[in-house]
Structure formats: C-alpha cells, structure tokens
C-alpha positions in Angstrom: 35.5 8.8 -5.4 38.2 7.2 -7.6 37.4 7.1 -11.3 37.2 3.3 -11.5 34.9 3.1 -8.5 32.7 5.7 -10.2 32.6 3.8 -13.4 31.7 0.6 -11.6 29.0 2.3 -9.5 27.6 3.8 -12.8 27.6 0.4 -14.4 25.8 -1.3 -11.5 23.1 1.4 -11.4 22.4 1.4 -15.1 22.4 -2.4 -15.2 20.0 -2.5 -12.3 17.7 0.1 -13.9 17.6 -2.0 -17.0 16.9 -5.4 -15.5 15.8 -4.9 -11.9 18.1 -7.8 -10.8 21.2 -7.7 -8.5 24.3 -7.0 -10.6 27.3 -9.4 -10.6 31.0 -8.6 -11.4 30.7 -10.6 -14.6 27.8 -8.5 -15.8 29.8 -5.3 -15.0 32.7 -6.5 -17.1 30.4 -7.3 -20.0 28.8 -3.9 -19.9 31.9 -1.7 -19.4 35.3 -1.1 -21.0 37.2 -1.8 -17.8 40.4 -3.5 -18.5 40.7 -5.3 -15.1 40.1 -8.7 -13.7 36.9 -10.1 -12.2 38.7 -10.2 -8.9 39.5 -6.5 -9.1 35.8 -5.7 -9.8 34.7 -7.9 -6.9 37.1 -6.0 -4.6 35.8 -2.6 -5.8 32.2 -3.8 -5.3 33.0 -4.7 -1.8 34.6 -1.3 -1.2 31.5 0.5 -2.6 29.4 -1.7 -0.3 31.5 -0.8 2.8 31.1 2.9 1.9 27.3 2.6 1.7 26.8 3.0 -2.1 25.8 -0.6 -2.7 24.2 -3.4 -0.8 24.0 -7.1 -1.2 20.4 -8.4 -0.8 21.5 -12.0 -0.3 24.9 -13.6 0.6 25.4 -15.1 -2.9 23.7 -12.4 -4.9 25.1 -9.5 -6.8 24.8 -5.9 -5.6 22.1 -3.3 -5.9 22.3 0.5 -5.4 21.5 2.1 -2.1 19.8 5.5 -1.7 23.3 7.0 -1.2 24.5 5.3 -4.4 21.6 6.7 -6.4 22.3 10.2 -5.0 25.9 10.1 -6.0 25.0 8.8 -9.5 22.4 11.7 -10.0 24.8 14.3 -8.7 28.0 13.3 -10.4 27.5 10.6 -13.0 24.2 11.3 -14.7 24.1 12.3 -18.3 20.6 13.2 -19.3 20.4 12.3 -23.0 19.0 14.7 -25.5 15.3 14.0 -26.2 14.8 12.3 -29.5 12.8 14.0 -32.2 10.3 11.2 -32.1 9.8 11.4 -28.3 9.6 15.2 -28.5 6.8 14.9 -31.1 4.9 12.5 -28.9 5.1 14.9 -26.0 4.0 17.8 -28.2 1.0 15.7 -29.4 0.0 15.5 -25.7 -0.5 19.3 -25.8 -3.3 19.0 -28.4 -6.5 19.7 -26.5 -9.4 21.6 -28.1 -11.3 22.5 -24.9 -9.9 26.0 -24.6 -10.0 25.6 -20.8 -6.6 25.7 -19.1 -7.5 23.3 -16.3 -8.9 20.8 -18.8 -5.9 21.2 -21.0 -3.5 20.5 -18.1 -5.6 17.5 -17.0 -5.5 16.1 -20.5 -1.8 16.7 -21.1 -0.8 15.2 -17.7 -2.9 12.1 -18.5 -1.1 11.7 -21.8 2.3 12.3 -20.2 1.7 9.6 -17.6 0.8 7.2 -20.5 4.0 8.2 -22.4 6.4 7.7 -19.5 4.6 4.8 -17.8 4.9 6.5 -14.4 2.6 8.6 -12.2 2.5 12.3 -13.2 1.4 15.1 -10.9 1.2 18.9 -11.4 0.3 22.0 -9.5 -0.8 25.3 -11.0 -1.3 28.6 -9.3 -2.5 31.8 -11.0 0.1 34.6 -10.9 -0.7 38.0 -9.4 -1.0 39.3 -13.0 -3.9 37.0 -13.9 -7.3 38.7 -14.1 -11.0 37.8 -14.3 -11.8 39.4 -17.6 -15.5 38.6 -17.7 -18.4 37.4 -15.6 -21.4 36.0 -17.4 -24.8 35.3 -15.9 -26.8 32.6 -17.6 -30.3 32.0 -16.6 -31.0 28.3 -16.4 -34.5 28.6 -14.9 -36.8 31.3 -13.6 -35.1 31.1 -10.2 -31.6 29.8 -11.2 -28.5 31.4 -12.4 -25.2 30.1 -13.6 -22.3 32.5 -12.7 -19.4 32.0 -15.1 -16.1 33.7 -14.5 -13.4 33.7 -17.2 -9.8 34.6 -16.5 -7.2 36.0 -18.8 -5.3 32.7 -18.6 -8.3 30.8 -19.8 -9.6 29.3 -16.5 -13.4 29.0 -16.5 -15.3 28.7 -13.2 -19.0 28.0 -12.9 -21.2 28.5 -9.8 -24.9 27.8 -9.7 -27.2 29.7 -7.4 -31.0 29.7 -6.8 -32.9 32.7 -5.6 -36.4 32.6 -4.0 -38.0 35.6 -5.7 -38.8 36.7 -9.2 -36.2 38.8 -11.1 -36.7 40.2 -14.5 -34.1 40.5 -17.3 -33.4 44.1 -16.4 -32.6 43.2 -12.8 -30.3 40.4 -14.0 -28.5 42.8 -16.4 -28.0 45.3 -13.4 -26.6 42.4 -11.4 -24.3 41.5 -14.2 -23.0 45.1 -14.4 -22.3 45.2 -10.7 -20.4 41.9 -10.7 -18.4 42.8 -13.8 -17.6 46.2 -12.2 -16.4 44.5 -9.1 -14.4 41.6 -10.7 -13.6 42.9 -14.2 -9.8 43.3 -14.9 -9.1 43.0 -11.2 -6.3 40.8 -9.8 -8.3 38.3 -7.8 -5.1 37.6 -5.8 -5.5 41.1 -4.3 -9.2 40.9 -3.3 -9.7 41.0 0.5 -12.6 40.3 2.9 -13.2 44.0 3.0 -13.7 44.0 -0.8 -16.3 41.3 -0.5 -18.1 43.1 2.3 -18.3 46.1 0.0 -19.7 43.9 -2.8 -22.4 42.7 -0.4 -23.4 46.3 0.3 -23.5 47.1 -3.5 -25.7 44.0 -4.0 -28.0 44.9 -1.2 -28.4 48.4 -2.7 -29.3 46.8 -6.0 -31.9 44.4 -4.4 -32.4 43.5 -0.8 -32.2 39.8 -1.6 -29.1 39.8 -3.8 -26.6 40.1 -0.9 -26.2 36.4 -0.5 -24.4 36.4 -3.9 -21.4 38.0 -2.3 -20.6 34.8 -0.5 -21.0 32.8 -3.7 -18.7 35.1 -5.6 -16.1 34.9 -2.8 -16.1 31.1 -2.9 -15.8 31.2 -6.6 -12.8 33.6 -6.5 -11.1 31.5 -3.8 -11.6 28.4 -5.8 -9.9 30.0 -8.8 -6.9 31.5 -6.9 -6.2 28.4 -4.8 -3.5 26.3 -6.6 -4.9 23.4 -8.5 -3.5 19.9 -8.2 -3.7 17.3 -11.0 -2.6 13.6 -10.7 -2.7 11.0 -13.4 -1.4 7.4 -13.9 -1.6 6.1 -10.3 -2.3 2.6 -11.6 1.0 2.7 -13.6 2.8 2.0 -10.3 1.4 -1.5 -10.2 3.3 -2.4 -13.4 6.7 -2.1 -11.7 8.1 -5.1 -9.7 8.9 -2.9 -6.7 5.2 -2.6 -6.1 3.9 -6.1 -6.7 3.5 -6.3 -2.9 0.3 -4.4 -2.0 1.7 -2.9 1.2 4.5 -1.2 -0.7 2.2 0.7 -2.9 -0.5 1.6 -0.4 1.6 4.3 1.2 2.2 6.1 -2.0 -1.4 5.8 -3.2 -2.5 7.2 0.1 -0.2 10.1 -0.4 -1.4 10.7 -3.9 -5.0 10.9 -2.7 -4.2 14.0 -0.6 -4.1 17.1 -2.7 -2.7 19.3 0.1 0.3 17.0 0.6 1.0 17.0 -3.2 0.6 20.8 -3.4 3.0 21.3 -0.4 5.5 18.9 -1.9 5.6 20.4 -5.4 5.4 24.1 -4.2 8.3 23.5 -1.7 10.6 23.1 -4.7 13.0 26.1 -4.7 14.7 27.5 -7.7 14.1 27.0 -11.4 16.4 24.0 -11.9 15.1 20.5 -12.4 15.1 18.7 -9.1 15.5 14.9 -8.4 14.7 13.5 -5.0 15.3 9.9 -4.0 13.6 7.8 -1.3 13.7 9.5 2.2 14.7 12.8 0.5 11.1 13.3 -0.7 10.1 15.9 1.8 10.7 13.6 4.7 7.9 11.4 3.7 8.0 7.6 4.0 8.4 7.0 0.3 11.7 5.0 0.5 11.0 3.0 -2.7 10.3 6.1 -4.8 12.1 8.5 -7.1 10.7 12.0 -7.8 11.6 14.4 -10.6 10.2 18.0 -10.4 10.5 20.9 -12.8 8.9 24.3 -12.3 7.2 26.3 -15.1 5.7 29.8 -15.3 4.3 32.6 -17.3 2.6 35.9 -16.7 -0.7 34.2 -16.0 0.3 31.0 -14.1 3.1 29.3 -12.3 3.4 25.7 -11.2 5.4 22.5 -11.2 5.4 19.2 -13.2 6.5 16.0 -11.5 7.0 12.4 -12.2 6.8 9.7 -9.5 8.5 6.4 -10.3 10.3 3.6 -8.5 13.7 4.5 -7.1 15.1 2.3 -9.9 13.8 4.7 -12.6 15.9 5.9 -15.5 16.7 9.4 -14.1 18.5 10.6 -17.2 15.8 9.7 -19.8 12.9 10.8 -17.5 14.6 14.1 -16.5 14.8 15.0 -20.2 11.1 14.2 -20.7 10.0 16.2 -17.6 12.1 19.2 -18.7 10.6 19.2 -22.2 7.1 18.6 -20.9 7.3 21.6 -18.5 8.7 23.7 -21.4 5.7 22.8 -23.6 3.3 23.7 -20.8 5.0 27.0 -20.3 4.9 27.8 -24.0 1.2 26.9 -24.1 0.4 29.4 -21.4 2.5 32.1 -23.1 0.8 31.5 -26.5 -2.6 32.0 -24.8 -1.4 35.3 -23.4 -0.5 36.6 -26.9 
C-alpha cells in the first residue's frame, strides 16, 4: 500500500477508535500532517473503500474500518506504546493476593485486570508435566467424614470430602494417609494412568476392605487438578461499549464466554510464544464478528497457560497489547517466584 494511503487508513482507524463515529476527510486533515487537499483525501478514502479497507455506513457519512482494514493496521501500522510506569504499577498491584492458592490468585488478578482495562479478561492455566503433588492431608471433620486435601508444588490446593460407613480409628487414618502420600507424593500427576489407580485400589483394599472406594475419589481429584482451569472476568464490561447496546449483539459472546470448553480450546489453540491479535471472523472461526481478541501465552516449570482480552473490534490494539503483554509477564514471574 502506498505510504499516503497507509497514513490515511491509520488516521481513520485511530480516530474511529477514539470516538466510535464515522470519520470524515476534514477530521483526517485535522488529525494528520498530510499536506494535501480535502479532495485528495476524499479520493484516497474512496480508493481504500474500493479495496475493502474501509466502508461507508451511510451515503452521506464518513468511513469506518472493515475487518480487512483492522488487519492491515495491526500487521503493518500498529505501534504498541511502552507501558507507562503508572499503569505498570496498577497492573502489579493486581498481583497482590494473600491467599497463597494459585487458582485463587489467578482469579483475583484476572478480576482486577478486567477492571483496569474495562474489557473482558479470560485465562487458561494447565499444570506442566514437572508439577507434583507434594502432600496429601487427611482432615477428619466428623467420625465418618474425611476431607482429602492435595497440595501441588505450584500451590494448587484441591479438597475432596468423603464419607465412610464404618468406624475408623486414628491409627487406621494414619495408615491411610501413608498409603495415599506414598502413591501421590512427589509424583507427576500428568503421568498417572488408569492402571496406577487400579493398583491404588488394591493397596487400599489390603489396608481395609472398605477403603477401596477412595481410589475413585483420588482419581477424580487428580483429574480435576490436571485438567486446564479456565477463568473469566468482566463479562458485564461489554455492555459499556456502544457496539453492544443492542442485546442481540452481546448475547452471542456471552453465550460463548459461558462455555469453558470453548474458551479453553480457543486459548490453547494459540501457537507460538508471540502475542496474537485476532479480529472478527478470525477468532477461531466463531461468529464473533464484532470482537477483537488479544492473547499472550505464559509459562513456568509448574504451569503454562494464556491470558486474553476480549473487546470490541474498535478496541485500542496498541495500548491493550502492551497491557496484556505485561500482565502475562507478571503472572509468569509470580509462578517462578513460587518455585524458588
């Protein structure tokens, strides 16, 4: 694309991002350093429209970017600004969570990040093959009830309550604890197989004929830990953007955001480590034509995942790309600090 056409396309998109209104040739001349006439700008706008980068919503209105226009802008014209010290400090403050639980930390941080950006934030986190269950605790909550607590090296804590219909003394509970810790302790739960859990069932049966049912509970607990977790926050933020004042336009996205499997598949399909920007129909073939999506992967020895930001197609991709990049970096550093 010729340099002047690129500059005009850039001016249209940035003006439209700012105001959400069709952009006129007069406004372009006011916002840019182009030393040309208004007629020249109008001709260039018409050419950009013919080539599919712009469209004219109404006969007498200015132009707005098309999906093709946004794609060209992101690929060739976007300059992501350096994050300001003030905004970096705000994002770092979102990392402050005293819970000590990785899942709760990520849920809290994502909620704060959606507030900071004003968009909808989503994240997926999967434990790496190096993560381990380092301890299993059995807490007796009643004569016939136990709370099984599994703690991983990365800080995930998983609880599972079970009831047994017979009396068990403290010595038997201690023996049970030893068996479970021997089975799970410092073992990569990603490597555990159905055969391993069948072996655990035999060990429990040898310990007590009525303990074998716990093998299924432990298996469900392990599967719950190793399945990638999905977190979503700030869905209501969508309603503050003019693009979604009409209910039918936001229903499709809210429906998508209510399905964890679809979010997980979308975020995990991101290849490579570079930040990714998808626009409209590019978003995994989904019918999210009014949306823009920014994704950045993160990872450490204990966990890998992706951070994302959903916004209107008219979002400020440069500023938000910088924020997503920094937020993912902070998440990654948090996990590495936990690992020591």
